[in-house]
VEXDREN-2710 file (C-alpha; in Angstrom, 1 decimal):
% VEXDREN-2710
k/r/px/py/pz
1/MET/98.4/42.8/141.1
2/ASN/95.2/44.5/140.1
3/PHE/95.0/46.1/143.5
4/LYS/98.5/47.5/143.2
5/THR/97.8/48.9/139.8
6/SER/94.6/50.5/140.9
7/MET/96.3/52.1/143.9
8/THR/99.2/53.4/141.7
9/THR/96.7/54.9/139.2
10/ALA/94.8/56.6/142.0
11/LEU/97.9/58.1/143.5
12/VAL/99.1/59.5/140.1
13/ALA/95.6/61.0/139.6
14/LEU/95.6/62.6/143.0
15/ALA/99.1/64.0/142.5
16/SER/98.1/65.4/139.2
17/ALA/95.1/67.1/140.7
18/PHE/97.1/68.7/143.5
19/GLY/99.8/69.7/141.0
20/GLY/97.3/71.2/138.6
21/ALA/95.7/73.2/141.4
22/TYR/99.1/74.4/142.6
23/PHE/100.1/75.4/139.1
24/TYR/96.8/77.3/138.5
25/HIS/97.3/79.1/141.8
26/MET/100.8/80.2/140.8
27/MET/99.7/81.3/137.4
28/ALA/96.8/83.3/138.9
29/ALA/99.2/85.0/141.3
30/GLY/101.6/85.7/138.5
31/ASP/98.8/87.5/136.6
32/GLN/98.8/90.2/139.3
33/THR/102.6/90.8/139.4
34/ALA/104.4/89.4/136.5
35/GLU/104.6/90.4/132.8
36/PRO/105.1/88.0/129.9
37/ALA/108.8/87.1/129.6
38/SER/110.5/87.0/126.3
39/ALA/111.3/83.8/124.5
40/THR/114.9/82.6/124.5
41/ALA/116.6/79.9/122.3
42/THR/117.9/76.8/124.1
43/ASP/120.9/74.7/123.3
44/SER/118.6/72.1/121.7
45/GLY/117.5/74.6/119.1
46/PHE/113.9/74.9/120.4
47/VAL/112.4/78.0/121.9
48/SER/112.0/78.2/125.6
49/VAL/109.2/80.6/126.9
50/PRO/109.7/81.3/130.6
51/GLY/106.9/82.9/132.5
52/HIS/103.5/82.9/130.8
53/PHE/101.2/84.8/128.5
54/THR/98.0/86.6/129.5
55/ALA/94.9/86.9/127.4
56/SER/95.8/90.5/126.7
57/THR/99.0/89.4/124.9
58/TYR/96.8/88.1/122.1
59/ALA/94.1/90.8/122.2
60/PRO/92.5/91.3/118.8
61/THR/93.2/94.5/116.8
62/ASP/90.6/97.2/117.6
63/PHE/89.2/98.7/114.4
64/THR/86.4/100.8/116.0
65/GLN/88.3/104.1/116.1
66/ALA/89.6/103.8/112.6
67/ALA/86.2/102.8/111.3
68/GLU/84.4/105.7/113.1
69/THR/86.9/108.2/111.7
70/SER/86.7/106.8/108.1
71/VAL/82.9/106.5/107.6
72/ASN/82.4/110.1/108.4
73/ALA/84.9/111.2/105.8
74/VAL/83.9/108.8/103.0
75/VAL/81.1/110.0/100.7
76/HIS/78.7/108.5/98.1
77/VAL/79.4/109.9/94.6
78/LYS/76.5/109.7/92.2
79/VAL/76.9/110.6/88.6
80/MET/74.7/111.1/85.6
81/GLN/75.5/111.3/81.9
82/ASN/73.0/113.0/79.7
83/GLY/71.4/111.2/76.8
84/ASN/72.2/112.4/73.3
85/VAL/71.2/112.0/69.7
86/ARG/73.4/109.8/67.6
87/GLU/73.2/109.8/63.8
88/TYR/74.3/107.1/61.4
89/GLU/73.8/106.1/57.8
90/SER/71.0/103.7/57.0
91/ALA/71.8/100.8/54.7
92/ASP/68.1/100.1/54.0
93/PRO/67.2/101.4/50.5
94/PHE/63.5/101.7/51.5
95/TYR/64.3/103.7/54.6
96/ARG/66.6/106.0/52.6
97/PHE/63.9/106.5/49.9
98/PHE/61.2/107.6/52.4
99/PHE/63.1/109.2/55.2
100/GLY/66.5/110.1/53.8
101/PRO/70.0/108.5/54.4
102/ARG/70.5/109.4/58.1
103/ILE/68.9/107.7/61.1
104/GLN/68.7/109.5/64.4
105/GLN/68.7/107.6/67.7
106/GLN/68.1/109.1/71.1
107/THR/70.1/107.4/73.9
108/PRO/68.8/107.6/77.5
109/PRO/70.6/109.1/80.4
110/VAL/73.2/106.9/82.1
111/THR/73.6/106.9/85.9
112/GLY/76.3/105.4/88.1
113/SER/77.8/105.6/91.6
114/GLY/81.0/105.1/93.5
115/SER/82.8/106.5/96.6
116/GLY/85.0/109.4/97.4
117/VAL/87.2/110.5/100.3
118/ILE/87.1/114.0/101.9
119/ILE/90.7/115.2/102.2
120/SER/90.1/118.7/103.5
121/GLN/87.6/120.4/105.8
122/ASP/86.6/122.8/102.9
123/GLY/85.3/120.1/100.7
124/TYR/88.1/118.7/98.4
125/ILE/87.4/115.0/97.6
126/ILE/89.5/112.3/95.9
127/THR/87.8/109.6/93.9
128/ASN/88.6/107.5/90.9
129/ASN/88.6/108.9/87.4
130/HIS/86.5/106.0/86.1
131/VAL/83.8/106.9/88.7
132/ILE/83.2/110.4/87.2
133/ASP/84.4/109.8/83.6
134/LYS/82.0/111.4/81.1
135/ALA/79.7/112.6/83.8
136/ASP/77.5/115.6/83.1
137/LYS/76.4/115.9/86.7
138/ILE/78.1/114.9/90.0
139/GLU/76.2/114.6/93.3
140/VAL/78.0/114.0/96.6
141/VAL/76.1/112.6/99.5
142/LEU/77.8/112.8/102.9
143/ASN/77.5/110.2/105.7
144/ASP/75.0/112.5/107.5
145/LYS/72.8/112.4/104.3
146/ARG/73.5/116.0/103.3
147/SER/73.8/116.3/99.5
148/PHE/75.9/118.7/97.4
149/GLU/76.7/119.3/93.8
150/GLY/80.2/118.2/93.0
151/LYS/82.5/120.4/90.8
152/LEU/85.2/118.5/88.8
153/ILE/88.6/120.1/89.5
154/GLY/90.7/117.8/87.4
155/THR/91.5/114.2/86.5
156/ASP/94.5/112.0/85.9
157/PRO/93.5/109.0/83.8
158/SER/97.1/107.7/84.1
159/THR/96.6/106.9/87.8
160/ASP/92.8/106.7/87.7
161/ILE/92.5/109.6/90.2
162/ALA/90.1/112.6/90.1
163/LEU/89.6/115.6/92.3
164/ILE/86.2/117.1/92.9
165/LYS/85.0/119.9/95.2
166/ILE/81.8/120.7/97.1
167/GLU/80.9/124.0/98.7
168/ALA/80.9/123.1/102.4
169/THR/83.0/123.8/105.5
170/ALA/84.0/122.1/108.8
171/LEU/83.8/118.7/107.2
172/ASN/85.3/115.5/108.6
173/TYR/88.3/114.5/106.6
174/LEU/91.0/111.9/106.5
175/THR/94.7/112.7/106.8
176/PHE/97.2/111.0/104.5
177/GLY/99.4/108.2/105.8
178/ASN/102.7/107.1/104.3
179/SER/101.9/104.2/101.9
180/ASP/105.6/103.4/101.7
181/ALA/105.7/102.6/105.4
182/THR/103.0/99.9/105.1
183/ASN/103.9/96.3/105.3
184/VAL/102.6/93.1/103.8
185/GLY/100.5/91.4/106.5
186/GLU/99.4/94.7/108.0
187/TRP/95.7/95.1/108.9
188/VAL/93.7/97.6/106.8
189/LEU/90.0/98.7/106.4
190/ALA/88.2/99.4/103.1
191/VAL/85.5/102.0/103.4
192/GLY/82.9/102.8/100.7
193/ASN/79.5/102.3/99.3
194/PRO/79.3/98.9/97.6
195/PHE/76.0/98.1/95.8
196/ASN/74.7/101.5/97.2
197/LEU/75.1/100.1/100.7
198/THR/76.4/103.4/102.3
199/SER/79.2/103.6/104.8
200/THR/80.3/99.9/104.6
201/VAL/83.5/98.9/106.3
202/THR/85.4/95.7/105.6
203/ALA/88.7/94.5/107.0
204/GLY/91.7/92.6/105.6
205/ILE/95.4/92.6/105.3
206/ILE/97.9/93.9/102.8
207/SER/98.6/91.0/100.5
208/ALA/101.2/92.6/98.2
209/LYS/102.6/96.0/97.2
210/SER/103.6/97.5/93.8
211/ARG/101.2/95.3/92.0
212/SER/100.5/95.9/88.3
213/ILE/97.3/94.4/86.8
214/GLY/97.1/96.0/83.4
215/ILE/93.9/98.1/83.8
216/ILE/95.4/101.5/83.2
217/SER/98.4/101.1/80.9
218/PRO/96.6/99.7/77.7
219/GLY/94.7/103.0/77.2
220/GLN/97.3/105.3/78.4
221/ASN/100.7/106.3/77.1
222/ILE/101.9/107.0/80.7
223/GLY/99.9/104.6/82.8
224/ILE/101.1/104.2/86.4
225/GLU/100.1/101.0/88.2
226/SER/101.7/100.2/91.5
227/PHE/98.7/99.1/93.5
228/ILE/98.4/98.0/97.1
229/GLN/96.8/94.6/97.0
230/THR/94.5/93.6/99.9
231/ASP/92.0/90.9/100.7
232/ALA/89.5/93.4/102.2
233/ALA/86.2/92.8/100.5
234/VAL/85.6/95.5/97.8
235/ASN/82.7/95.5/95.3
236/PRO/81.2/97.7/92.7
237/GLY/80.5/101.0/94.4
238/ASN/83.7/100.9/96.5
239/SER/85.7/102.5/93.7
240/GLY/87.1/105.8/95.0
241/GLY/86.7/104.9/98.6
242/ALA/89.3/104.8/101.4
243/LEU/91.8/102.2/102.4
244/VAL/93.0/103.1/105.9
245/ASN/95.3/101.6/108.5
246/THR/94.3/100.9/112.0
247/ARG/95.2/104.5/113.0
248/GLY/92.6/105.8/110.6
249/GLU/95.1/107.2/108.1
250/LEU/94.4/107.2/104.4
251/ILE/96.9/104.9/102.8
252/GLY/95.1/104.1/99.5
253/ILE/92.2/104.8/97.2
254/ASN/90.3/101.6/96.4
255/THR/90.2/101.2/92.6
256/ALA/89.8/97.7/91.3
257/ILE/89.1/94.0/92.1
258/ALA/90.4/90.8/90.6
259/SER/87.3/89.0/89.6
260/GLN/85.7/86.9/86.8
261/THR/82.2/87.8/87.9
262/GLY/82.4/91.6/88.6
263/SER/82.1/91.1/92.3
264/TYR/84.7/90.4/95.0
265/THR/86.4/87.1/94.9
266/GLY/89.4/87.6/97.1
267/TYR/91.6/90.4/96.1
268/SER/91.2/94.2/95.7
269/PHE/93.6/96.9/94.6
270/ALA/94.2/100.5/95.8
271/VAL/96.2/103.4/94.5
272/PRO/98.9/104.2/97.1
273/SER/98.3/107.4/99.1
274/ASN/101.7/108.8/98.2
275/ILE/100.7/108.8/94.5
276/ALA/97.1/110.0/95.2
277/GLN/98.2/112.8/97.4
278/LYS/100.7/114.1/94.8
279/VAL/98.1/113.9/92.0
280/ALA/95.5/115.7/94.1
281/ALA/97.9/118.5/95.0
282/ASP/98.8/119.0/91.4
283/LEU/95.2/119.1/90.2
284/LYS/94.3/121.6/92.9
285/GLU/97.2/123.9/92.2
286/TYR/97.7/123.6/88.5
287/GLY/94.5/122.0/87.1
288/GLU/96.6/119.1/85.7
289/VAL/99.2/116.6/86.9
290/GLN/102.8/117.7/86.8
291/ARG/104.4/114.4/85.8
292/GLY/108.2/114.2/85.7
293/LEU/109.6/111.8/83.1
294/LEU/112.9/110.0/82.8
295/GLY/112.7/109.7/79.1
296/ILE/113.3/105.9/78.8
297/THR/111.3/102.9/77.7
298/ILE/111.6/100.1/80.2
299/SER/110.6/96.4/80.7
300/GLU/110.7/93.7/83.4
301/ILE/113.7/91.4/83.9
302/ASP/113.0/87.7/84.4
303/ASN/115.3/84.7/84.4
304/ASN/115.3/84.5/80.6
305/VAL/116.2/88.1/80.2
306/ALA/118.9/87.9/82.9
307/SER/120.4/84.9/81.1
308/LYS/120.5/86.6/77.8
309/LEU/122.1/89.7/79.3
310/ASN/124.5/87.6/81.5
311/LEU/123.2/89.2/84.7
312/ALA/124.0/87.7/88.0
313/SER/120.4/87.8/89.1
314/PRO/117.0/89.0/87.6
315/GLU/117.0/92.2/89.6
316/GLY/116.2/95.7/88.5
317/VAL/114.5/97.2/85.5
318/PHE/115.8/96.9/81.9
319/VAL/116.2/100.1/79.8
320/GLU/115.0/99.2/76.3
321/SER/115.6/102.7/74.7
322/VAL/116.4/106.2/75.6
323/ALA/114.4/109.1/74.2
324/ASP/116.2/112.0/72.4
325/GLY/115.9/115.2/74.4
326/GLY/115.0/113.4/77.6
327/GLY/116.6/113.8/81.0
328/ALA/118.0/110.3/81.0
329/LYS/119.9/110.7/77.7
330/GLU/121.3/114.1/78.8
331/ALA/122.6/112.5/82.1
332/GLY/124.3/109.6/80.3
333/ILE/121.9/106.7/80.6
334/VAL/121.9/104.4/77.6
335/ALA/119.9/101.4/76.2
336/LYS/120.6/98.1/77.9
337/ASP/121.4/99.7/81.3
338/ILE/119.8/98.1/84.3
339/VAL/118.0/100.5/86.7
340/LYS/118.7/99.3/90.3
341/ALA/117.5/102.1/92.5
342/VAL/116.0/105.6/92.6
343/ASP/117.3/108.0/95.3
344/GLY/118.7/105.0/97.1
345/GLU/115.5/103.0/97.1
346/LYS/115.7/99.6/95.3
347/VAL/113.4/99.0/92.3
348/ASN/112.8/95.5/91.1
349/SER/109.8/96.0/88.8
350/VAL/108.4/98.4/86.2
351/SER/105.6/99.4/88.6
352/GLU/108.0/100.2/91.4
353/LEU/110.1/102.4/89.1
354/GLN/107.0/104.2/87.8
355/GLU/105.7/104.8/91.3
356/LYS/108.9/106.4/92.5
357/ILE/109.4/108.6/89.5
358/GLY/105.6/109.4/89.4
359/ARG/105.9/111.2/92.8
360/HIS/108.2/113.9/91.3
361/ARG/107.5/117.0/89.2
362/PRO/109.3/118.3/86.1
363/GLY/112.6/120.0/87.1
364/ASP/113.2/117.6/90.0
365/ALA/116.6/115.9/90.1
366/VAL/116.7/112.2/91.0
367/ARG/119.6/109.9/91.6
368/ILE/119.5/106.8/89.4
369/ASP/121.6/103.8/90.3
370/ILE/122.5/101.8/87.1
371/GLU/124.3/98.5/86.4
372/ARG/126.2/98.6/83.1
373/ASP/128.4/95.7/82.0
374/GLY/128.3/94.3/85.5
375/LYS/129.6/97.6/87.1
376/PRO/127.5/100.0/89.2
377/LYS/127.1/103.6/88.0
378/GLN/125.2/106.6/89.4
379/PHE/123.5/109.4/87.4
380/MET/121.6/112.6/88.5
381/VAL/118.7/113.0/86.1
382/THR/116.6/116.1/85.8
383/LEU/113.1/115.1/85.0
384/ARG/111.2/116.6/82.0
385/ASN/107.5/117.2/81.4
386/THR/105.5/115.8/78.5
387/ARG/106.7/118.7/76.3
388/GLY/110.3/117.9/76.9
389/THR/111.0/120.9/79.2
390/THR/111.6/121.2/82.9
391/GLY/108.9/123.8/83.6
392/ILE/105.5/123.5/85.2
393/ILE/102.6/123.1/82.8
394/LYS/99.6/125.3/83.7
395/MET/96.2/125.4/82.0
396/SER/95.8/128.6/80.0
397/ASP/92.6/130.6/79.8
398/LYS/92.0/129.1/76.4
399/ASP/92.6/125.6/77.7
400/LYS/90.0/126.2/80.4
401/LEU/87.7/127.7/77.7
402/LEU/88.0/124.5/75.6
403/GLY/87.5/122.3/78.7
404/ALA/89.4/119.2/77.8
405/THR/92.4/117.0/78.9
406/PHE/94.5/115.6/76.1
407/GLU/97.2/113.0/75.5
408/PRO/99.1/112.0/72.4
409/VAL/97.4/109.2/70.4
410/SER/98.7/105.7/71.2
411/ASP/100.5/103.4/68.8
412/LYS/97.5/101.0/69.1
413/ASP/95.1/103.7/68.0
414/LYS/97.4/104.8/65.2
415/SER/97.5/101.2/63.9
416/SER/93.8/100.4/64.2
417/LEU/92.6/103.7/62.7
418/ARG/95.4/104.0/60.1
419/ILE/96.5/107.4/61.2
420/SER/100.1/108.7/61.6
421/TYR/99.5/111.3/64.3
422/GLY/96.8/112.9/66.5
423/LEU/95.8/114.2/69.9
424/LYS/93.2/112.3/71.9
425/ILE/90.6/113.8/74.2
426/VAL/90.6/111.8/77.4
427/GLN/88.5/114.0/79.6
428/LEU/85.8/116.6/78.7
429/LYS/84.6/119.2/81.1
430/ASP/82.3/122.2/80.5
431/GLY/83.7/124.2/77.7
432/LYS/83.6/124.9/74.0
433/LEU/84.5/121.4/72.8
434/LYS/81.7/119.8/74.8
435/GLU/79.2/122.5/73.8
436/ASN/79.9/121.8/70.1
437/GLY/79.2/118.1/70.4
438/ILE/82.7/116.7/70.7
439/GLU/82.8/113.5/72.8
440/ASN/85.5/111.7/74.9
441/GLY/87.9/109.7/72.8
442/PHE/87.8/112.0/69.8
443/ILE/91.2/112.2/68.2
444/ILE/92.1/115.6/66.7
445/THR/94.3/115.2/63.6
446/LYS/94.1/118.8/62.3
447/ALA/93.2/122.2/63.7
448/ASN/92.8/125.1/61.3
449/ARG/94.2/122.8/58.6
450/GLN/97.5/122.2/60.5
451/PRO/98.6/118.7/61.5
452/ILE/98.4/118.0/65.3
453/THR/101.1/115.7/66.6
454/SER/101.3/116.8/70.2
455/VAL/99.7/118.9/72.9
456/GLY/102.2/121.6/72.1
457/ASP/101.0/121.8/68.5
458/PHE/97.4/122.2/69.5
459/GLU/98.2/124.8/72.1
460/LYS/100.1/126.9/69.5
461/ILE/97.1/126.8/67.1
462/VAL/94.7/127.7/69.9
463/ALA/96.9/130.5/71.2
464/THR/97.0/132.2/67.7
465/ALA/93.3/131.5/66.8
466/SER/91.6/134.9/67.0
467/GLU/88.1/133.9/66.2
468/GLY/87.6/130.2/65.9
469/LEU/88.9/126.7/65.3
470/PHE/88.1/124.3/62.5
471/ILE/88.9/120.8/63.9
472/THR/89.2/117.6/61.9
473/GLY/89.5/114.2/63.6
474/ILE/88.3/110.7/64.0
475/TYR/86.5/108.7/66.7
476/PRO/87.8/105.3/68.0
477/ASN/85.0/103.5/65.9
478/GLY/86.5/105.0/62.8
479/ARG/83.9/107.8/62.2
480/VAL/85.5/110.9/60.8
481/ALA/84.1/114.2/62.1
482/TYR/84.5/118.0/61.6
483/TYR/83.8/120.7/64.1
484/ALA/83.7/124.5/63.7
485/ILE/84.2/126.2/67.1
486/ASN/83.6/129.9/67.8
487/LEU/86.0/131.1/70.5
488/GLU/84.5/134.5/70.9
489/ASP/80.9/134.0/72.1
END
């Protein structure tokens, strides 16, 4: 019995050996002539895979070309903010007796760094607004170690994008890709200068799109957040750097990370290229962003909201209110409408709607699909600018002379500072305001004794001021300040 069992085992082993050798021979021969066959479904419900797969079928994605293209077009942006003298009232009676009521304190210069992306061979560079915010000096260092002084062309705090320029030619630059065409799961590269480690490349995939994380909106009346989320490693210093696809196309500007420590812990966020490209083009051509507005206040729809509104599903974006004089009201959109699509593209979140509208300029007409009382409706809406008109807003000579970017004061600032109106300075460049000691964040409440409630109000005062401006305002810390500005010298 044992002998028979042993013989049977030996025969099976021998047959298996010959079978394996034959199978290997056939597979090797097939490698020279056959291509992998497609998978087909069988009656059993399983997948049958005829033929075979070669090693090349599962070849890893090659990042080398995209990395080589990107590192030569990503720059190191170094900034410095000059120190200044701050004055405040002393509460110490002895100090006040001997030295007077005011204390002067000299603050040291502040330095920082980030990344930027060259987008033209003549030296235009995109970076983040928070990289160059409040900078008195901008230095741009190329991958070949050449260094240039950077000139600030314009900023858009609402998207955290800024455009700077260096005087150089024949530069390597990245071309814009279509961020709308990207897909979750797609490979991407993040290129930048984390921790001053120049020309660093990391890889990951797109984890989500149209992500809002609340880093822009709280400080902005018109914050646009529709980030591309990736798991490519991004750290401090990567801000303003490139997010590229495997073809080396620029599909995003790395902007933020989700972290409790300040360093990378798994997720990073980039401004989509379709937004960044439009903002950069506006800043280059007009000096400020031409933002088209629907004129509505909107909010998300979840299951609770859908239930209260008797909606079939929690899809779309809820219209809370419609502004007087806005394009939406003129077209016929009303409060409690549900926005379902823009120009035929579905929207299912506030960030998606903001992104799609944010690509347009004042005067553009967009088709808005609405659900009202369970029935679909369509409206053509002509977008307005921040002044309520359809025209392009250009910086006047006096705007350039003053050297500032403004926005209406937020409801939060009004409440905390107990003011009813005002115009907030969100970006200072070289100009009369900066020369006279005005700092970022200052809220202008009056100019030449006239209340300032909007950008239009201030522009009218500036346009008619023949010699100078007398400005009254308040800083975010509650300090009231007055400035007399000579516009002639």
